[in-house]
C-alpha positions in Angstrom: -31.2 38.7 -1.0 -31.3 38.6 2.9 -35.5 38.0 3.0 -34.9 34.8 0.8 -33.1 33.1 3.5 -35.3 34.1 6.7 -38.8 34.0 4.8 -38.9 30.4 4.5 -42.3 28.1 4.3 -43.4 25.6 7.1 -43.0 23.0 4.3 -39.5 24.0 3.7 -38.5 24.5 7.3 -39.7 20.4 7.3 -38.3 19.5 4.3 -35.0 20.6 5.6 -35.5 19.2 9.0 -36.0 16.1 7.4 -32.6 16.0 5.0 -30.7 17.3 8.4 -31.9 14.0 10.0 -31.4 12.3 7.0 -28.0 13.6 6.5 -27.2 12.8 11.0 -28.7 9.2 10.3 -26.1 8.7 7.0 -22.8 10.2 9.1 -23.7 8.3 12.0 -23.8 5.0 9.9 -21.0 6.0 8.0 -19.3 6.3 11.6 -20.2 3.2 13.0 -19.0 1.2 10.1 -15.6 3.2 10.2 -15.3 1.9 14.2 -16.1 -1.8 12.9 -14.0 -1.6 10.6 -11.3 -0.5 12.8 -12.0 -3.2 15.7 -12.0 -6.0 13.2 -8.6 -5.0 12.0 -7.4 -4.5 15.6 -8.7 -7.9 16.5 -7.0 -9.5 13.9 -3.8 -7.7 14.3 -3.6 -8.7 18.2 -4.2 -11.9 17.2 -1.5 -11.6 14.5 0.6 -10.2 17.5 0.5 -13.0 19.9 1.5 -15.1 17.1 4.8 -13.2 16.6 5.4 -14.1 20.0 6.7 -17.7 18.7 9.9 -15.9 16.7 12.1 -16.4 19.8 12.8 -12.7 20.8 14.0 -11.5 17.9 12.7 -8.2 18.2 14.9 -8.2 21.4 18.4 -8.4 19.1 17.5 -5.4 17.4 20.6 -2.7 18.2 19.3 0.1 17.3 5.7 15.6 -12.1 4.6 13.9 -14.9 1.0 14.3 -15.7 -1.4 11.4 -16.0 -4.0 10.4 -18.6 -7.8 11.5 -16.8 -10.7 9.8 -17.3 -13.7 10.7 -16.1 -15.4 8.4 -13.5 -18.9 7.6 -13.2 -20.8 9.0 -10.4 -22.1 5.8 -9.6 -18.2 5.0 -8.6 -17.9 8.2 -6.2 -21.0 7.2 -5.0 -19.9 4.1 -3.8 -22.4 2.5 -5.9 -21.1 0.2 -9.1 -23.4 0.5 -12.4 -23.0 -3.2 -14.3 -22.0 -1.7 -17.6 -18.6 -0.2 -15.9 -17.8 -3.8 -14.8 -18.5 -5.6 -18.1 -16.1 -3.1 -19.7 -13.1 -3.7 -17.3 -10.8 -6.2 -18.6 -9.7 -7.4 -15.0 -11.4 -6.8 -11.9 -9.0 -8.5 -9.8 -6.4 -6.5 -7.9 -3.4 -8.2 -5.8 -2.1 -5.8 -3.3 1.4 -6.3 -1.9 2.2 -4.4 1.7 5.6 -2.6 1.8 8.3 -3.1 4.4 7.3 -4.5 8.0 3.2 -4.5 6.9 0.9 -7.2 6.2 -1.8 -7.7 4.7 -4.0 -6.2 7.2 -2.9 -2.4 6.2 -5.3 -2.8 3.2 -8.4 -3.0 4.6 -9.9 0.1 3.9 -9.1 -0.5 0.2 -10.2 -4.1 0.5 -13.8 -2.8 1.9 -13.7 0.5 -1.0 -13.1 -2.1 -4.2 -15.4 -4.7 -3.0 -18.1 -2.0 -2.5 -17.1 -0.8 -6.1 -17.6 -4.7 -7.7 -13.9 -5.2 -8.1 -12.1 -8.6 -6.6 -9.3 -7.5 -4.5 -6.6 -10.2 -2.6 -4.1 -8.9 0.0 -1.4 -10.9 0.2 1.5 -11.6 3.2 4.7 -11.5 1.9 7.1 -14.3 3.6 7.8 -13.4 7.3 5.3 -10.6 7.2 1.6 -10.1 8.5 0.3 -13.6 10.4 3.0 -15.7 8.1 4.9 -17.6 10.8 8.1 -17.6 8.8 11.0 -16.3 10.9 11.8 -12.9 9.4 15.2 -13.2 10.2 15.2 -16.5 7.7 14.3 -14.6 4.6 17.5 -13.8 2.5 16.8 -13.2 -1.0 13.8 -11.2 -2.7 12.4 -14.5 -4.3 11.9 -16.2 -0.6 10.4 -12.7 0.2 7.9 -12.3 -2.8 6.9 -16.5 -2.5 3.4 -16.1 -1.5 2.9 -13.6 -4.5 4.7 -16.1 -6.8 2.5 -19.1 -5.8 -0.6 -16.8 -6.4 0.4 -16.0 -9.8 1.7 -19.4 -10.8 -1.6 -20.8 -9.3 -3.8 -18.3 -11.6 -5.6 -19.6 -15.1 -3.4 -19.1 -17.8 -6.3 -16.9 -19.2 -6.8 -14.6 -16.2 -4.6 -11.3 -15.4 -4.4 -8.9 -12.6 -3.9 -5.6 -11.4 -0.9 -5.4 -9.4 -0.6 -2.7 -6.5 2.9 -2.6 -4.3 3.2 0.2 -1.5 7.1 1.4 -0.7 9.5 -1.7 -0.5 6.7 -4.1 -2.0 7.1 -2.4 -5.2 10.6 -4.4 -5.7 8.1 -7.7 -5.6 5.8 -6.8 -8.1 8.9 -5.5 -10.4 10.2 -9.3 -9.6 6.6 -10.6 -10.8 6.7 -8.5 -13.7 9.8 -10.2 -14.6 9.0 -13.5 -14.2 5.2 -13.3 -15.0 4.7 -10.7 -17.6 1.6 -12.7 -19.2 -0.6 -12.5 -15.8 0.2 -8.7 -15.1 -2.1 -6.5 -16.9 -1.1 -3.5 -15.2 1.3 -2.8 -12.1 0.5 0.4 -9.6 3.7 1.6 -7.7 2.1 3.5 -4.5 4.9 5.5 -3.3 6.9 2.8 -4.0 10.6 1.1 -4.9 10.1 1.2 -8.8 13.7 0.3 -9.6 15.5 0.2 -12.9 17.6 -2.9 -14.0 20.6 -3.5 -11.8 19.1 -1.3 -8.7 18.7 -2.6 -5.2 15.1 -1.2 -3.4 17.4 0.5 -0.4 18.8 2.8 -3.1 15.5 4.5 -3.4 15.8 5.2 0.3 19.4 5.8 0.4 19.1 9.7 0.3 17.0 9.6 3.6 18.9 6.7 5.2 22.4 7.1 3.9 24.3 4.5 1.5 23.6 0.8 1.9 27.2 0.6 3.3 26.9 3.2 5.9 23.6 2.2 6.9 25.0 -1.6 7.6 27.5 -0.2 10.0 26.2 2.4 11.6 22.3 1.9 12.0 21.3 1.4 15.4 17.9 -0.3 13.9 19.7 -3.1 12.4 18.6 -6.7 14.1 21.8 -9.3 14.6 19.6 -12.5 14.6 23.0 -14.4 14.5 25.0 -13.0 16.9 26.2 -9.1 16.7 29.6 -10.8 15.3 27.6 -11.9 12.2 25.9 -9.9 9.3 22.5 -8.1 10.4 19.4 -9.9 9.3 17.0 -7.2 9.7 16.0 -3.9 11.0 12.8 -2.0 12.7 12.4 1.3 13.7 11.5 2.6 17.1 7.8 3.6 17.2 8.4 7.2 17.4 10.2 6.9 13.8 7.9 5.0 12.1 5.1 7.4 13.5 7.1 10.5 12.1 8.2 8.3 8.8 5.2 6.8 8.2 2.2 7.8 9.7 2.3 11.8 10.4 -0.9 12.0 8.3 -2.9 8.9 9.5 -5.7 8.7 11.9 -4.8 7.7 15.5 -6.5 4.6 15.5 -4.7 3.3 12.3 -1.6 4.4 14.0 -2.6 2.3 16.8 -3.3 -0.8 14.7 -0.2 -0.6 12.6 2.1 0.2 15.7 1.2 -3.6 17.3 1.2 -5.1 13.8 4.3 -4.1 12.3 7.2 -6.8 12.6 11.3 -6.7 11.6 11.8 -6.1 8.0 14.0 -8.5 6.3 17.4 -7.1 5.0 18.4 -9.4 2.4 15.4 -8.4 -0.1 15.7 -4.7 0.2 19.7 -5.6 -0.5 19.4 -7.5 -3.6 19.9 -5.9 -7.4 16.9 -7.0 -9.6 17.4 -8.0 -13.0 14.9 -6.7 -15.3 14.8 -6.9 -19.1 13.4 -4.8 -22.0 11.6 -7.8 -22.8 9.6 -8.9 -19.8 9.6 -6.3 -17.1 9.8 -3.7 -19.9 6.7 -4.3 -21.8 4.6 -4.1 -18.8 2.5 -1.3 -18.3 3.4 0.8 -15.3 1.5 3.3 -13.1 2.9 5.6 -10.1 1.0 7.2 -7.3 3.2 10.2 -5.3 2.2 11.1 -1.9 2.6 14.7 -1.5 3.5 14.7 2.3 5.6 11.8 2.4 8.2 11.7 5.1 9.5 8.1 4.3 10.1 9.1 0.7 10.0 12.4 -0.1 8.2 13.9 -2.9 11.3 14.7 -4.5 12.9 11.2 -4.6 9.3 10.2 -6.2 9.7 12.5 -8.6 13.3 11.5 -9.2 12.0 8.1 -9.5 9.3 8.7 -12.1 11.7 11.4 -14.1 14.5 8.2 -14.4 12.1 5.5 -15.1 8.8 6.8 -16.9 6.0 4.8 -16.1 2.6 5.3 -18.6 0.8 7.4 -16.1 1.7 9.1 -12.9 -1.1 10.3 -10.1 -0.7 12.6 -7.1 -2.3 12.5 -3.6 -2.4 15.6 -1.7 -2.1 15.8 2.0 -1.1 11.8 1.9 1.9 10.4 4.1 3.4 7.3 3.3 0.4 5.4 3.9 -2.5 6.4 1.7 -4.6 3.5 2.5 -4.9 5.1 6.2 -4.7 8.5 5.4 -6.3 8.8 2.1 -8.3 6.0 1.1 -10.9 7.6 -0.7 -8.3 9.3 -3.1 -6.1 6.0 -3.2 -9.5 3.9 -4.4 -10.6 6.5 -6.6 -7.2 6.5 -8.6 -7.0 2.4 -8.8 -10.6 2.3 -10.0 -9.5 5.1 -12.9 -6.4 3.2 -13.5 -8.7 0.1 -13.8 -10.5 1.9 -16.7 -7.8 2.7 -18.6 -8.1 0.8 -21.7 
């Protein structure tokens, strides 16, 4: 056996050398492409950060398992190339990506790139007061206001078109709200470590085990923002950078953490404290899927397991080694699951 590895012909040695060079070139190209994406995203984030300075110092007012149905993916998907017949069999190719608290459409830049390479059609939206939307976060007081961008998108969607919605973290509440009001427009809803609440629940309730009760949080949290004065109810909140690193980005690449820390904005308090009204006739008829992140410090795996147990979706997927932001820490794994859900009849 040992001679097999040391007695190689010149041709074999040459072939191996050529393969090695090709692999090195391919790896260098992937690194270069990733570097370009990071630069573009950071440039966009810096532009957004400059725009956010128009908000009259609102930041300064801060005082403080279920198994799923599995479908094998074509090799063309996992290799980054898409077979035409795969796309032709899909009921819908459109994905609408909804960010979570404090984030913006910018956080999906890797997911957008991967879905487009697969031949799918992703759209990432900024919720009101998020990303580069110029609305003052402190002025957003209801879930309807917060979701207005999404509602406008669905209202303008042609009658015969449907989309697959993906909601991250508290963005799951916006997805649930849309499912209740536009059930005919949503083919499937994917909750990515998200607030998949039941009727009568508040998005904040999902985080209660981590942050304490809503009443306690409103009274004691040092991260609250009182835009109307300290003697008035709080209007939003935002964690310090070190808290965000520990809660959201414990497995994310350094560059993505840097991008997020210059891009994240305060979180409007009203929408996440609002109880949702969800009916069996609308929300209840929707097809829901949940993606669990197993190294999540913001929404622990136990809490995610409780969510799917109390409000069972059609399918559950798990991403090992992912923090609360798999679009940063595990983009390929997330992409594969999104494509898999798109294939489910």
